[in-house]
C-alpha positions as CSV (number, residue, x, y, z in Angstrom):
1,M,0.0,0.0,0.0
2,T,1.1,3.6,-0.4
3,R,3.9,5.1,1.7
4,F,3.1,8.6,3.0
5,S,5.6,11.2,4.2
6,V,6.1,15.0,4.6
7,L,8.7,16.8,2.5
8,A,10.2,20.0,3.8
9,K,10.7,21.5,0.4
10,S,9.2,24.1,-1.9
11,V,6.6,22.8,-4.4
12,T,8.9,23.9,-7.2
13,E,11.7,21.7,-6.0
14,V,10.2,18.3,-5.5
15,V,11.4,15.5,-7.8
16,V,8.2,13.4,-8.4
17,D,6.2,11.9,-11.3
18,A,3.3,14.3,-10.5
19,L,2.6,17.3,-8.3
20,V,-0.9,18.1,-7.1
21,V,-2.0,21.7,-6.6
22,N,-5.5,23.2,-6.4
23,L,-7.9,25.9,-7.4
24,F,-11.3,27.0,-6.1
25,Q,-14.2,27.3,-8.4
26,G,-14.6,30.9,-9.5
27,E,-11.0,31.8,-8.7
28,K,-9.8,34.2,-11.4
29,R,-6.1,33.4,-10.9
30,P,-4.2,30.8,-8.9
31,G,-2.9,31.7,-5.4
32,G,-0.5,30.3,-2.8
33,A,1.4,27.2,-3.9
34,T,-0.5,27.0,-7.1
35,A,0.7,30.5,-8.0
36,A,4.3,29.6,-7.2
37,V,4.2,26.6,-9.6
38,D,2.5,28.8,-12.2
39,R,5.3,31.4,-12.0
40,A,7.9,28.6,-12.2
41,L,6.2,27.4,-15.3
42,G,6.1,30.8,-16.9
43,G,2.3,31.2,-16.5
44,L,1.6,27.9,-18.2
45,L,-1.1,26.9,-15.6
46,S,-3.0,30.1,-16.0
47,Q,-2.8,29.8,-19.8
48,L,-4.1,26.2,-19.8
49,I,-6.8,27.0,-17.2
50,K,-8.1,29.7,-19.5
51,E,-7.7,27.7,-22.8
52,E,-9.2,24.5,-21.4
53,K,-12.0,26.5,-19.7
54,F,-11.2,24.7,-16.5
55,K,-13.9,25.5,-14.0
56,A,-12.3,23.9,-11.0
57,E,-15.5,22.1,-10.1
58,L,-15.0,19.7,-7.2
59,G,-13.0,16.7,-8.4
60,Q,-12.2,18.1,-11.8
61,V,-8.6,17.6,-12.8
62,L,-6.4,19.4,-15.3
63,L,-3.1,17.6,-16.2
64,V,-0.1,19.7,-17.3
65,H,3.2,18.4,-18.6
66,T,6.0,20.6,-17.2
67,Q,8.5,19.9,-20.0
68,G,11.4,20.1,-17.5
69,R,10.7,23.6,-16.3
70,I,10.4,22.2,-12.7
71,P,11.6,18.8,-11.3
72,A,8.0,17.4,-11.2
73,K,7.2,15.8,-14.5
74,R,3.5,16.7,-14.4
75,V,1.3,19.0,-12.5
76,L,-2.3,18.1,-11.7
77,V,-4.6,21.0,-10.9
78,V,-7.5,19.7,-8.9
79,G,-10.8,21.6,-8.5
80,L,-11.9,22.2,-4.9
81,G,-15.4,23.4,-5.9
82,K,-16.9,26.5,-4.3
83,Q,-15.1,28.0,-1.3
84,E,-18.4,28.7,0.4
85,G,-19.3,25.6,2.4
86,F,-15.9,23.9,1.8
87,N,-15.3,21.1,4.2
88,L,-13.2,18.0,4.9
89,D,-15.3,15.8,2.6
90,A,-14.4,18.2,-0.3
91,V,-10.7,17.6,0.6
92,R,-11.2,13.8,0.5
93,R,-13.0,14.0,-2.9
94,A,-10.4,16.3,-4.4
95,A,-7.5,14.1,-3.2
96,G,-9.3,11.0,-4.5
97,A,-9.9,12.5,-7.9
98,A,-6.3,13.6,-8.2
99,A,-5.0,10.2,-7.1
100,K,-7.1,8.4,-9.6
101,R,-5.9,10.7,-12.4
102,A,-2.3,10.3,-11.4
103,K,-2.6,6.5,-11.3
104,S,-4.2,6.6,-14.8
105,V,-0.9,8.0,-16.2
106,E,1.2,5.4,-14.3
107,T,2.4,7.8,-11.6
108,K,4.4,6.1,-8.9
109,R,5.7,9.0,-6.8
110,L,3.2,11.8,-6.1
111,A,3.6,15.0,-4.1
112,T,0.7,17.2,-3.0
113,I,-0.1,20.3,-1.1
114,V,-2.6,20.1,1.8
115,H,-5.9,21.1,0.3
116,G,-8.1,23.5,2.3
117,A,-5.9,24.1,5.4
118,G,-7.1,27.4,7.1
119,I,-10.3,27.6,5.0
120,G,-13.3,27.8,7.3
121,G,-11.1,27.0,10.3
122,L,-9.9,23.7,9.0
123,K,-6.7,22.6,10.7
124,P,-3.6,21.4,8.7
125,E,-3.5,18.0,10.5
126,E,-7.2,17.2,9.8
127,C,-6.8,18.3,6.2
128,A,-3.7,16.0,5.9
129,Q,-5.7,13.2,7.3
130,A,-8.5,13.8,4.7
131,V,-5.9,13.9,1.9
132,V,-4.6,10.5,2.9
133,E,-8.1,9.1,3.3
134,G,-9.2,10.4,-0.1
135,T,-6.0,9.2,-1.8
136,L,-6.3,5.6,-0.5
137,L,-10.0,5.3,-0.8
138,G,-10.0,6.8,-4.3
139,C,-7.4,4.3,-5.6
140,Y,-9.1,1.3,-4.0
141,K,-10.2,-1.5,-6.3
142,F,-11.3,-5.0,-5.4
143,I,-9.2,-7.0,-7.8
144,K,-8.7,-10.2,-5.9
145,Y,-10.5,-12.4,-8.4
146,K,-9.2,-10.6,-11.6
147,T,-6.9,-12.9,-13.5
148,D,-5.5,-10.1,-15.6
149,A,-4.9,-7.7,-12.8
150,K,-1.4,-6.2,-12.9
151,G,0.2,-4.6,-9.9
152,S,-1.3,-2.6,-7.1
153,P,-4.1,-0.2,-7.6
154,Y,-2.3,2.2,-5.2
155,L,0.4,4.8,-5.8
156,D,3.8,3.8,-4.4
157,E,4.6,7.0,-2.6
158,V,2.7,10.2,-1.7
159,A,4.4,13.1,0.0
160,I,2.8,16.2,1.4
161,V,5.0,19.3,0.7
162,E,5.3,21.8,3.5
163,K,8.3,24.1,4.2
164,D,7.0,25.4,7.5
165,E,8.7,23.2,10.1
166,R,6.2,24.3,12.8
167,K,3.4,22.4,10.9
168,I,5.3,19.3,10.0
169,R,4.8,17.4,13.3
170,N,1.0,18.0,13.1
171,L,0.9,17.0,9.4
172,R,2.7,13.7,10.2
173,A,0.1,13.0,13.0
174,G,-2.6,13.6,10.4
175,L,-1.0,11.3,7.9
176,K,-0.8,8.5,10.5
177,K,-4.4,8.9,11.6
178,G,-5.5,9.1,7.9
179,E,-3.8,5.8,7.1
180,I,-5.5,4.0,10.0
181,F,-9.0,5.4,9.1
182,A,-8.6,4.6,5.4
183,Q,-7.1,1.2,5.9
184,S,-9.9,0.3,8.3
185,T,-12.4,1.4,5.7
186,I,-10.7,-0.6,3.0
187,Y,-10.7,-3.7,5.3
188,A,-14.5,-3.3,5.6
189,R,-14.8,-2.9,1.8
190,D,-12.9,-6.1,1.2
191,L,-15.2,-8.0,3.6
192,V,-18.3,-6.7,1.8
193,N,-16.9,-7.3,-1.6
194,E,-16.0,-11.0,-0.9
195,P,-18.5,-13.4,-2.5
196,A,-21.0,-14.8,0.0
197,A,-19.7,-18.3,-0.7
198,V,-16.4,-17.2,0.7
199,L,-17.4,-14.9,3.5
200,T,-19.8,-17.1,5.5
201,P,-20.6,-16.5,9.2
202,T,-17.9,-19.0,10.1
203,A,-15.4,-17.1,7.9
204,L,-16.4,-13.8,9.5
205,A,-15.8,-15.4,13.0
206,K,-12.3,-16.4,11.9
207,E,-11.6,-12.8,10.8
208,A,-12.7,-11.7,14.3
209,K,-10.5,-14.2,16.0
210,K,-7.4,-12.8,14.1
211,L,-7.9,-9.5,15.9
212,V,-7.1,-11.1,19.3
213,K,-3.4,-10.8,18.6
214,E,-3.4,-8.2,15.8
215,A,-5.4,-5.5,17.7
216,G,-5.2,-6.7,21.3
217,L,-8.9,-7.6,21.6
218,S,-10.7,-10.4,23.4
219,C,-13.0,-12.5,21.3
220,K,-15.8,-15.0,22.0
221,V,-17.9,-16.8,19.4
222,F,-21.3,-18.2,20.3
223,G,-22.3,-21.0,18.0
224,I,-25.8,-22.5,17.4
225,N,-25.9,-24.7,20.5
226,E,-25.0,-21.7,22.8
227,L,-27.5,-19.5,21.0
228,K,-30.2,-22.1,21.9
229,K,-29.1,-22.3,25.5
230,M,-29.2,-18.5,25.7
231,G,-32.7,-18.4,24.4
232,M,-32.0,-16.4,21.3
233,G,-35.1,-17.5,19.4
234,A,-35.3,-14.4,17.1
235,F,-31.7,-14.9,15.9
236,L,-32.2,-18.7,15.5
237,S,-35.3,-18.1,13.4
238,V,-33.2,-16.6,10.7
239,T,-30.7,-19.4,10.6
240,Q,-33.1,-22.3,10.1
241,G,-33.2,-22.2,6.3
242,T,-29.4,-22.4,5.7
243,D,-26.8,-25.1,6.2
244,Q,-24.2,-22.5,7.2
245,P,-23.9,-22.3,11.0
246,P,-24.6,-18.9,12.5
247,A,-22.2,-17.0,14.8
248,L,-22.8,-14.3,17.4
249,I,-19.3,-12.8,17.7
250,R,-18.3,-10.8,20.8
251,L,-15.2,-8.6,20.7
252,E,-14.0,-6.4,23.5
253,Y,-11.4,-3.6,23.6
254,K,-10.1,-2.1,26.9
255,P,-8.0,1.0,27.2
256,R,-4.8,1.1,29.2
257,Q,-6.1,3.7,31.5
258,K,-9.5,4.1,33.2
259,A,-12.3,4.2,30.6
260,R,-14.3,7.3,30.2
261,R,-17.3,5.3,29.2
262,K,-18.3,1.9,28.0
263,V,-19.8,1.6,24.5
264,G,-21.7,-1.2,22.9
265,L,-21.6,-1.7,19.1
266,V,-23.8,-4.0,17.1
267,G,-23.4,-5.0,13.5
268,K,-25.9,-6.8,11.3
269,G,-24.0,-9.7,9.7
270,I,-26.3,-11.4,7.2
271,T,-23.6,-12.7,4.9
272,F,-26.2,-13.4,2.2
273,D,-29.9,-12.5,2.2
274,S,-32.2,-14.4,-0.2
275,G,-35.2,-13.1,1.6
276,G,-36.0,-16.5,3.0
277,L,-39.4,-17.9,2.0
278,N,-40.4,-14.3,1.2
279,L,-37.9,-14.6,-1.6
280,K,-36.4,-11.5,-3.2
281,P,-36.6,-10.9,-6.9
282,G,-33.4,-11.9,-8.8
283,D,-32.2,-8.4,-9.4
284,S,-32.6,-7.4,-5.8
285,M,-30.7,-10.5,-4.6
286,L,-27.6,-9.7,-6.8
287,T,-25.8,-7.5,-4.3
288,M,-27.1,-9.2,-1.1
289,K,-23.6,-10.2,-0.1
290,D,-23.5,-6.6,1.2
291,D,-26.1,-7.4,3.9
292,M,-23.3,-7.8,6.4
293,S,-22.0,-4.2,5.9
294,G,-23.0,-3.3,9.4
295,A,-20.9,-6.2,10.9
296,A,-18.0,-5.3,8.5
297,A,-18.0,-1.7,9.7
298,V,-18.0,-2.8,13.4
299,L,-15.3,-5.4,12.9
300,A,-13.1,-2.8,11.0
301,T,-13.7,-0.3,13.7
302,M,-12.6,-2.8,16.4
303,R,-9.5,-3.6,14.3
304,A,-8.5,0.1,14.4
305,L,-8.8,0.5,18.1
306,G,-5.6,-1.3,19.0
307,K,-3.7,1.4,17.0
308,L,-5.8,4.4,17.9
309,R,-6.1,3.5,21.6
310,P,-9.2,5.6,22.5
311,K,-10.0,6.1,26.2
312,V,-13.3,4.2,26.0
313,E,-14.1,0.6,26.6
314,V,-15.9,-1.0,23.6
315,V,-17.9,-4.2,23.4
316,A,-19.0,-5.3,19.9
317,L,-21.5,-7.9,18.8
318,L,-21.6,-9.2,15.2
319,A,-24.8,-11.1,14.5
320,A,-23.8,-13.3,11.6
321,S,-26.1,-15.7,9.6
322,E,-27.4,-16.4,6.2
323,N,-31.1,-16.0,5.3
324,M,-32.0,-18.8,3.0
325,P,-35.3,-20.6,2.0
326,G,-34.2,-24.1,2.9
327,P,-36.6,-26.9,3.9
328,K,-36.5,-25.8,7.6
329,A,-36.7,-22.1,7.0
330,S,-39.0,-20.0,9.1
331,K,-42.5,-19.4,7.6
332,P,-44.6,-16.3,7.7
333,G,-46.9,-16.6,10.7
334,D,-44.4,-18.4,12.9
335,V,-43.9,-17.1,16.4
336,V,-40.6,-17.1,18.2
337,R,-39.4,-16.0,21.6
338,A,-36.5,-13.5,21.8
339,Y,-33.7,-13.3,24.3
340,N,-35.7,-10.7,26.4
341,K,-38.7,-13.1,26.4
342,K,-40.8,-11.1,24.0
343,T,-42.6,-13.1,21.4
344,I,-42.4,-12.1,17.8
345,E,-44.7,-13.0,14.9
346,I,-42.7,-13.4,11.7
347,A,-44.9,-11.5,9.2
348,N,-42.1,-11.4,6.6
349,T,-39.0,-13.6,6.5
350,D,-37.2,-10.8,4.5
351,A,-37.3,-8.6,7.6
352,E,-34.6,-10.8,9.1
353,G,-32.0,-8.2,10.0
354,R,-34.1,-6.8,12.9
355,M,-34.6,-10.4,14.2
356,V,-30.8,-11.0,14.7
357,L,-30.3,-7.5,16.0
358,A,-33.2,-7.8,18.4
359,D,-31.4,-10.6,20.3
360,A,-28.0,-8.9,20.1
361,L,-29.5,-5.6,21.5
362,A,-31.4,-7.5,24.2
363,F,-28.1,-9.2,25.2
364,L,-26.3,-5.8,25.5
365,A,-29.2,-4.3,27.4
366,K,-28.4,-6.7,30.3
367,T,-24.8,-5.6,30.5
368,D,-23.1,-2.5,32.0
369,V,-22.5,-0.6,28.7
370,D,-23.5,3.1,28.9
371,E,-24.7,3.5,25.3
372,V,-25.3,1.3,22.3
373,V,-25.0,2.0,18.6
374,D,-26.1,-0.5,15.9
375,L,-25.4,-0.4,12.2
376,A,-27.5,-2.3,9.7
377,T,-28.5,-2.5,6.1
378,L,-32.0,-2.7,7.5
379,T,-34.6,-1.3,5.1
380,G,-35.2,-0.6,1.5
381,A,-37.6,2.1,2.8
382,C,-34.6,4.1,4.1
383,I,-33.2,4.1,0.5
384,V,-36.6,5.3,-0.8
385,A,-36.7,8.1,1.9
386,L,-33.0,9.2,1.8
387,G,-31.5,7.9,-1.4
388,N,-28.1,6.1,-1.8
389,F,-25.8,8.6,-0.1
390,T,-27.5,9.1,3.3
391,S,-27.9,6.9,6.3
392,G,-31.0,7.2,8.5
393,V,-30.5,7.7,12.2
394,M,-32.9,7.2,15.0
395,G,-32.7,6.4,18.7
396,T,-33.7,7.1,22.3
397,D,-31.2,9.7,23.4
398,Q,-30.9,13.0,21.4
399,D,-27.5,13.8,22.7
400,L,-26.1,10.5,21.4
401,I,-28.0,11.0,18.1
402,D,-26.4,14.4,17.7
403,R,-22.9,13.1,18.5
404,I,-23.3,10.3,15.9
405,I,-24.5,12.7,13.2
406,K,-21.6,15.1,14.1
407,A,-19.1,12.2,13.8
408,G,-20.6,11.3,10.4
409,S,-20.2,14.9,9.2
410,R,-16.5,14.8,10.1
411,A,-16.2,11.5,8.3
412,G,-18.0,12.7,5.2
413,E,-20.7,10.1,5.8
414,R,-24.1,11.8,5.5
415,M,-26.8,11.1,8.0
416,W,-30.3,12.3,8.6
417,Q,-32.4,11.8,11.7
418,L,-35.7,10.0,11.2
419,P,-38.7,10.0,13.6
420,L,-39.2,7.2,16.2
421,F,-42.7,8.0,17.5
422,D,-44.4,5.6,19.8
423,E,-47.4,5.6,17.4
424,Y,-45.3,3.5,15.0
425,L,-45.7,0.6,17.4
426,E,-49.4,0.4,16.4
427,L,-48.2,-0.8,12.9
428,L,-46.5,-3.7,14.6
429,K,-49.4,-5.0,16.7
430,S,-49.9,-8.7,16.4
431,D,-53.0,-10.8,17.2
432,V,-50.9,-13.8,18.3
433,A,-47.7,-12.4,19.7
434,D,-46.2,-9.4,21.6
435,I,-45.1,-7.8,18.4
436,K,-44.7,-8.6,14.7
437,N,-41.6,-7.9,12.6
438,V,-43.2,-5.8,9.9
439,G,-46.5,-3.9,9.6
440,G,-47.0,-2.8,6.0
441,R,-45.4,-0.2,3.7
442,A,-45.9,3.0,5.8
443,A,-42.9,4.5,7.5
444,G,-40.8,1.4,6.8
445,A,-37.5,2.7,8.1
446,S,-39.1,4.0,11.3
447,Q,-40.9,0.7,11.7
448,G,-37.5,-1.1,11.8
449,G,-36.3,1.4,14.3
450,I,-39.3,1.2,16.6
451,F,-39.1,-2.6,16.5
452,L,-35.4,-2.6,17.6
453,K,-36.2,-0.1,20.4
454,E,-38.3,-2.8,22.1
455,F,-35.1,-4.8,22.6
456,A,-32.7,-2.0,23.5
457,G,-33.9,-1.8,27.1
458,D,-33.2,1.4,29.0
459,K,-29.9,2.0,27.3
460,K,-29.0,5.1,25.4
461,W,-29.3,3.7,22.0
462,V,-28.9,4.8,18.3
463,H,-29.7,2.8,15.2
464,I,-28.0,3.7,11.9
465,D,-29.7,2.3,8.8
466,I,-26.9,2.2,6.2
467,A,-28.9,0.4,3.5
468,G,-28.4,3.2,1.0
469,P,-24.7,4.1,1.2
470,S,-23.4,0.7,2.0
471,F,-22.9,-0.3,-1.7
472,T,-22.5,1.7,-4.9
473,D,-22.8,0.8,-8.5
474,K,-21.1,4.0,-9.6
475,E,-17.5,5.2,-9.5
476,R,-17.0,8.2,-7.2
477,E,-13.9,10.3,-6.4
478,D,-13.3,8.4,-3.1
479,C,-14.9,5.0,-4.0
480,S,-15.0,2.4,-6.7
481,Q,-18.0,0.2,-7.5
482,G,-18.9,-2.2,-4.7
483,G,-18.9,-2.0,-0.9
484,T,-18.1,1.5,0.5
485,G,-17.1,0.7,4.1
486,V,-19.6,3.3,5.3
487,G,-19.8,3.7,9.0
488,V,-16.2,2.9,9.9
489,R,-14.9,6.4,10.0
490,T,-18.1,7.7,11.7
491,L,-17.6,5.1,14.5
492,L,-13.9,6.0,14.9
493,H,-14.6,9.7,15.1
494,Y,-17.4,9.0,17.7
495,L,-15.1,6.7,19.8
496,L,-12.3,9.2,19.7
497,E,-14.4,12.2,20.7
498,D,-13.3,14.1,23.9
């Protein structure tokens, strides 16, 4: 993977294959480091910006050959978009677009200035972190099964150019943090992109066990017999139609000093979702290997904690199973008893995520965690409501909701709070059980949330529905087609908050 460093040189002195500078949309002439490079090139940048009608829209890239006028062979001018409202996500997207363009012309050694430092109060170290995240996430490709794949999709070396020695230490800290955040997101992407035949619940449990030594975590895997003894009937109802054994995976991280708080994380880990007997249409089933994106995000987050060492204790549960229509599969109308003794009527077997989460949340509700956050590709209704770029957030504690949304904003992962009114429970009334798992089309995302609330106990709890942004079929500046790893950086920002 890419090696990152800080170079204490002028931008006109660095010897690299390509140098990245920037321009805001609407800027009449380059400023700062971009102006210095323009002067060294005899005004070539200004000339080409005008001739090519380069608008500097966010992610737009202009490539210029220097013809030996400066040591860098090429200069990439990346558009930062409008200065009004500029934020860290714009830094990531600009860095990702520049890295992709540089890689397309076989760049190995890249140098870049720190985009956006000082704009709107953005600190150099957080901008450096965003540059690293954008660079790595932009270059990412899942090529494991490509027989004709050649080499790594990543640049060999990337250096941030900064002559001011007072800033270099902070920039290096930003680089290190950015690498951890980006590599953790990439780890989650790899898990989501694996075929379901490879990443089974058992395989996910093996990945978790690796973290005992790698990240200094403790790990316990509960198999089917233990789930039966524990009375996790909701979870087990999902596992009945598959021959793949389920796994409830418990991971724990403890800080070296006294913990400020104890956090519970829960990830939905349906490694393939056929819909069960309420079978999905073929097109809808095609990407259902991504139904474990919540578990992937939580596992990747736990993997990062050993390096970041936050001052919080974290207990994570990954509820892993397949949802298949085998001969023993749960049937619509079946009634099961959850871990907290509530009975559930299964009105639809394709609402399986909330079933496995119900038992995991009820399990955490009986522990001493202070607050709980779950992530799940829970409802298509959330995609209808918010589209493919935004996660729905709901919960029982407004302060916790606000902290999660703020963390998402810092991570560049958009979130929007959805209502969780008690009246939604009316939709889930059952004639034969305490509650049913679906109640028609109305308020589908909030139905999922209000169902889970019944199992979260009296804990401060937030549910994040990542159904929309968990997987993309379009190339973006900071992401290729496939799993996005959404949620990882949000959780890391949340766990690292003061």
